C-alpha positions in Angstrom: -13.9 -12.3 -15.1 -12.5 -12.1 -18.6 -15.2 -9.8 -19.9 -14.3 -6.7 -18.0 -16.5 -3.7 -18.8 -14.9 -0.4 -19.5 -15.6 1.2 -16.1 -14.2 -1.7 -14.2 -11.0 -1.8 -16.3 -10.6 2.0 -15.7 -11.1 1.6 -12.0 -8.6 -1.2 -11.4 -6.0 0.8 -13.4 -2.5 -0.7 -13.4 -3.2 -3.1 -10.5 -3.6 -6.3 -12.7 -0.3 -5.4 -14.5 1.6 -5.1 -11.2 0.0 -8.1 -9.6 0.6 -10.3 -12.6 4.3 -9.4 -12.6 4.7 -11.0 -9.2 2.1 -13.8 -9.8 -0.5 -12.4 -7.3 -3.4 -11.6 -9.6 -6.0 -14.1 -8.4 -7.8 -14.6 -11.8 -4.8 -15.5 -13.9 -5.1 -19.1 -14.9 -1.6 -20.3 -14.3 -0.6 -23.9 -14.9 2.5 -25.8 -14.1 5.4 -23.8 -12.8 3.7 -20.5 -13.4 1.3 -21.4 -10.6 4.2 -20.9 -8.2 5.4 -17.6 -9.6 4.6 -15.8 -6.4 6.8 -18.2 -4.5 9.6 -17.7 -7.1 9.4 -13.9 -6.3 9.4 -14.6 -2.6 12.5 -16.8 -2.6 14.4 -14.6 -5.1 14.0 -11.6 -2.7 14.8 -13.8 0.3 17.9 -15.6 -1.1 19.5 -12.9 -3.2 18.9 -9.8 -1.2 17.5 -10.2 2.3 19.8 -13.1 3.6 23.1 -11.7 2.3 22.2 -8.2 3.4 21.2 -9.4 6.9 24.3 -11.5 7.2 26.4 -8.4 6.5 25.2 -6.7 9.7 27.3 -8.9 11.9 30.7 -8.0 10.5 29.7 -4.4 10.3 28.5 -4.2 13.9 30.2 -1.3 15.6 29.9 0.9 12.5 26.7 2.8 13.3 26.3 4.4 9.9 26.7 1.2 8.0 24.4 -0.8 10.2 21.6 1.8 10.0 22.0 1.9 6.2 21.6 -1.9 6.0 18.6 -1.8 8.4 16.9 0.8 6.4 16.6 -1.7 3.5 16.3 -4.9 5.5 13.1 -3.8 7.4 11.1 -2.8 4.3 12.2 -6.1 2.6 10.6 -8.0 5.5 7.3 -6.2 4.8 7.6 -7.0 1.0 8.1 -10.7 1.8 5.1 -10.7 4.2 2.9 -9.1 1.5 3.8 -11.8 -1.0 2.7 -14.4 1.6 -0.5 -12.6 2.2 -1.2 -12.4 -1.5 -0.9 -16.1 -1.8 -2.9 -17.2 1.2 -5.8 -14.7 0.7 -6.4 -15.2 -3.0 -10.0 -16.2 -2.3 -10.7 -13.0 -0.4 -9.1 -11.0 -3.3 -11.4 -12.7 -5.7 -14.4 -11.8 -3.6 -13.3 -8.1 -3.4 -12.6 -7.8 -7.1 -15.8 -9.6 -8.1 -17.7 -7.1 -5.9 -16.1 -4.2 -7.8 -16.9 -5.7 -11.1 -20.5 -6.3 -10.2 -20.9 -2.8 -9.0 -19.7 -1.4 -12.4 -22.0 -3.8 -14.3 -25.1 -2.3 -12.7 -26.9 0.5 -14.5 -26.6 3.6 -12.4 -28.1 7.1 -12.2 -26.0 9.9 -13.4 -25.2 11.2 -9.9 -24.2 7.7 -8.7 -22.1 7.1 -11.8 -20.2 10.4 -11.2 -19.3 9.4 -7.7 -18.0 6.0 -8.9 -16.0 7.6 -11.6 -14.5 10.2 -9.2 -13.3 7.4 -6.9 -12.0 5.4 -9.9 -10.0 8.4 -11.0 -8.5 8.7 -7.6 -7.6 5.0 -7.3 -6.1 5.1 -10.9 -4.0 8.1 -9.9 -2.7 6.2 -6.9 -1.7 3.2 -9.0 0.0 5.4 -11.5 1.9 7.3 -8.8 2.9 4.0 -7.2 4.4 2.8 -10.5 6.1 6.1 -11.2 7.6 6.3 -7.7 8.8 2.7 -7.9 10.7 3.3 -11.2 12.1 6.7 -10.0 13.3 5.2 -6.8 14.9 2.1 -8.5 16.5 4.2 -11.3 17.9 6.6 -8.7 19.2 3.7 -6.6 20.7 1.9 -9.6 22.5 5.0 -10.8 23.7 5.8 -7.3 25.1 2.3 -6.8 26.8 2.2 -10.2 28.5 5.5 -9.4 29.5 4.2 -6.0 30.8 1.0 -7.4 32.9 2.9 -10.0 34.2 5.0 -7.2 35.0 2.2 -4.9 36.1 -0.2 -7.6 36.9 -3.5 -5.7 37.6 -1.9 -2.4 36.9 -4.3 0.6 37.2 -3.7 4.3 38.6 -5.9 7.2 40.3 -8.0 4.5 37.1 -10.1 4.1 36.5 -10.9 0.4 33.0 -12.2 1.2 31.8 -8.8 2.5 30.9 -6.9 -0.6 30.0 -3.2 -0.8 30.1 -2.5 -4.5 27.1 -4.6 -5.4 23.6 -3.3 -5.6 23.2 -4.1 -1.9 25.8 -4.7 0.8 26.1 -8.4 1.1 28.0 -11.1 2.9 28.3 -13.9 0.3 29.6 -17.5 0.5 31.9 -16.7 -2.4 34.2 -13.9 -3.6 33.0 -11.4 -6.2 36.5 -10.0 -7.0 36.3 -11.6 -10.4 33.9 -10.2 -13.0 32.5 -13.6 -13.8 31.0 -13.8 -10.3 30.5 -10.0 -9.7 28.3 -9.2 -12.8 25.8 -12.1 -12.5 25.4 -11.4 -8.8 24.8 -7.7 -9.5 22.3 -8.5 -12.3 20.3 -11.0 -10.1 20.1 -8.4 -7.3 18.9 -5.8 -9.9 16.2 -8.1 -11.3 15.1 -9.1 -7.8 14.8 -5.5 -6.7 11.8 -5.1 -9.1 10.1 -8.1 -7.4 10.5 -6.6 -3.9 9.4 -3.0 -4.8 6.5 -4.2 -6.9 5.3 -6.5 -4.1 5.5 -3.6 -1.6 3.7 -1.1 -3.8 1.1 -3.3 -5.5 -0.3 -4.4 -2.2 -0.9 -0.7 -1.2 -2.3 0.2 -4.6 -4.7 -2.8 -4.7 -6.0 -2.2 -1.2 -6.4 1.6 -1.9 -8.4 0.7 -5.1 -10.8 -1.5 -3.1 -11.2 0.9 -0.2 -11.9 3.9 -2.4 -14.5 1.9 -4.3 -16.2 1.0 -1.1 -16.1 4.7 -0.1 -17.9 5.5 -3.3 -20.4 2.8 -2.8 -21.3 4.2 0.7 -22.0 7.5 -1.0 -24.1 5.7 -3.6 -26.1 4.1 -0.7 -26.7 7.6 0.7 -27.9 9.0 -2.7 -30.2 6.0 -3.3 -31.7 6.4 0.2 -32.3 10.1 -0.3 -33.9 9.6 -3.7 -36.1 6.8 -2.4 -37.4 8.9 0.5 -38.1 11.9 -1.8 -40.0 9.8 -4.3 -42.2 8.0 -1.8 -45.8 8.9 -1.3 -48.9 7.2 0.1 -49.5 5.3 -3.1 -46.1 3.5 -3.3 -45.4 2.5 0.3 -44.9 -1.1 -0.7 -42.2 -0.2 -3.1 -40.5 1.9 -0.4 -40.3 -1.0 2.0 -39.0 -3.3 -0.7 -36.3 -0.9 -2.0 -35.4 0.2 1.6 -34.7 -3.4 2.4 -32.4 -3.6 -0.6 -30.5 -0.5 0.5 -30.1 -2.0 4.1 -28.9 -5.2 2.6 -26.4 -3.3 0.4 -25.2 -1.3 3.3 -24.6 -4.4 5.3 -22.7 -6.0 2.4 -20.3 -3.0 2.4 -19.8 -3.4 6.1 -18.9 -7.0 5.6 -16.4 -6.2 2.9 -14.6 -3.8 5.3 -14.7 -6.5 7.9 -13.2 -9.0 5.4 -10.4 -6.5 4.5 -9.7 -5.8 8.2 -9.5 -9.5 9.0 -7.5 -10.5 6.0 -5.1 -7.8 4.8 -4.8 -5.2 7.5 -2.7 -7.5 9.7 0.3 -6.3 7.7 -0.5 -2.7 8.1 0.7 -2.5 11.8 4.2 -3.7 11.0 4.1 -1.5 7.8 3.2 1.5 9.9 6.1 0.8 12.3 8.5 0.2 9.3 7.5 3.5 7.8 8.4 5.2 11.1 11.8 3.5 11.3 12.5 3.7 7.5 11.8 7.5 7.5 14.0 7.8 10.6 16.9 5.7 9.2 16.9 7.3 5.8 16.6 10.7 7.3 19.6 9.9 9.5 21.7 8.7 6.5 20.8 11.8 4.6 21.3 14.2 7.5 24.6 12.6 8.6 25.9 12.8 5.0 25.1 16.5 4.8 26.3 17.4 8.3 29.6 15.3 8.5 32.3 17.6 7.1 34.6 14.6 6.4 32.2 12.9 4.1 30.5 16.0 2.7 30.8 14.8 -0.9 27.3 13.6 -1.3 26.4 13.2 -4.9 23.3 14.3 -6.7 22.4 10.7 -7.4 22.7 9.8 -3.7 20.5 12.7 -2.7 18.0 11.8 -5.4 17.7 8.3 -4.1 17.2 9.2 -0.5 14.7 11.9 -1.4 12.7 9.7 -3.7 12.7 6.8 -1.2 11.5 9.0 1.7 8.8 10.6 -0.5 7.8 7.1 -1.6 7.4 5.9 2.0 5.6 9.0 3.2 3.1 9.0 0.2 2.1 5.4 0.8 1.6 6.0 4.5 -0.4 9.2 3.8 -2.6 7.3 1.3 -3.7 4.9 4.0 -4.4 7.7 6.4 -6.3 9.7 3.9 -8.5 6.8 2.8 -9.1 5.9 6.4 -10.5 9.4 6.9 -12.6 9.1 3.7 -14.0 5.8 4.8 -15.0 7.1 8.3 -16.6 10.2 6.8 -18.5 8.4 4.0 -19.8 5.8 6.4 -21.1 8.4 8.8 -22.5 10.7 6.1 -25.4 8.3 5.2 -27.4 9.8 8.1 -26.8 13.2 6.6 -28.4 12.1 3.4 -31.4 11.1 5.4 -31.6 14.5 7.1 -31.4 16.3 3.7 -34.3 14.2 2.3 -38.0 14.9 2.8 -38.2 12.3 5.6 -40.9 14.4 7.3 -43.3 13.5 4.5 -43.1 9.8 5.2 -45.8 8.1 7.3 -44.8 7.4 10.9 -44.3 3.6 10.3 -42.0 4.1 7.4 -40.1 7.0 9.0 -39.3 4.8 12.0 -37.3 2.5 9.6 -34.7 5.2 9.1 -33.7 4.9 12.7 -32.1 1.6 12.1 -29.7 2.7 9.3 -29.0 6.0 11.1 -28.1 4.0 14.3 -25.8 1.8 12.3 -23.8 4.8 11.0 -23.0 6.1 14.5 -20.1 3.7 14.6 -17.9 4.7 11.6 -16.1 2.2 9.4 -12.4 2.3 9.9 -9.2 0.6 8.5 -7.0 -0.5 11.4 -3.3 -1.2 11.6 -3.6 -4.8 12.8 -6.7 -3.8 15.0 -4.3 -1.6 17.0 -5.2 1.8 15.8 -7.3 3.4 13.0 -5.7 5.1 10.1 -6.4 8.9 9.9 -4.6 12.0 9.1 -4.1 12.6 12.8 -2.2 9.3 12.9 0.0 10.4 10.0 1.1 13.5 12.0 1.8 11.4 15.1 4.0 9.1 13.0 5.9 12.0 11.5 6.4 13.5 15.0 7.6 10.1 16.3 10.0 9.7 13.4 11.6 13.1 13.9 12.0 12.3 17.6 13.9 9.1 16.8 15.9 10.9 14.1 16.9 13.6 16.6 18.0 10.9 19.1 20.2 9.1 16.5 21.9 12.4 15.4 22.5 13.2 19.1 24.1 9.8 19.7 26.3 10.3 16.6 27.6 13.6 17.8 
């Protein structure tokens, strides 16, 4: 896997860079302590952000705005931690998927097939770049907002509890006081550093899975093109070659079906809680944004605060929409293989060979889908349902506040 060809390197985009950062790239030959880099990322997020933030909910209970603001960060952090665990336990499956992509790019293709693969590679590359861009925009906006808030609050504490800290990067209930700078600055720096682990883990999983799924979408189209070309070029003199090549196409189609099954059984278990988290996160962040704009007493919302909430909501919605869009693409491309058969000159085939097309057409009647934990299939219709549900919860929270 060290000798990547140019097409494969272009297709994977920035995924190796993001996965290497958290120690999840399955082909990196790590030795010694580097082998456990992914667990280092996991425990950094758990110890320095999630546990102190979760512990702060109890003393804040009764303050609806503060609790919702904490929950809007706690819940996505749980998903980031779960993704790190999945990366570790499914490294073998990741190798299988990446090897499959590399082998497909190593095969000499026809021009039409190559263009399909390049089109999908461009789309997956754009997704990985957008993910990195949104990560950095969101983190920068959050850091600037928290720095502004810390300067505004200085060392203000509430309920006379020096362990409950608000002017750190995250609200935290700590076993020590951060009133002194020798404790405050290291804690703030560690939270800042750990933030990159959590956001990269969250986004790299989505970027990696999108890259694999889009490549499979392209391969399904390649199967259809190959089938059409085979039928059009078949005559009474090369029937043996037709049966041989048709068998290869059937085998390739079944390999793609097995790859989707592998993804659904290994990685999609996290997509159901992520779908629920996207619904809640959009609702909670929308509540914080709306309540800040509506409440006359606290209508001093800064540009930095609005920038952070806007970028975070866009980041959440785009990642959810990517899954829904790819789910539609996968279903369409898997069912379009029979359309390639209909557009070919199948009527020129002998009866015995023409009957073989029934098997592949019958297989495409059941579209391939990506499910959220085998609960529901991702589609653009599901995206609209999630938005509708989120706005319903948001309306309920605003009504309760009033």
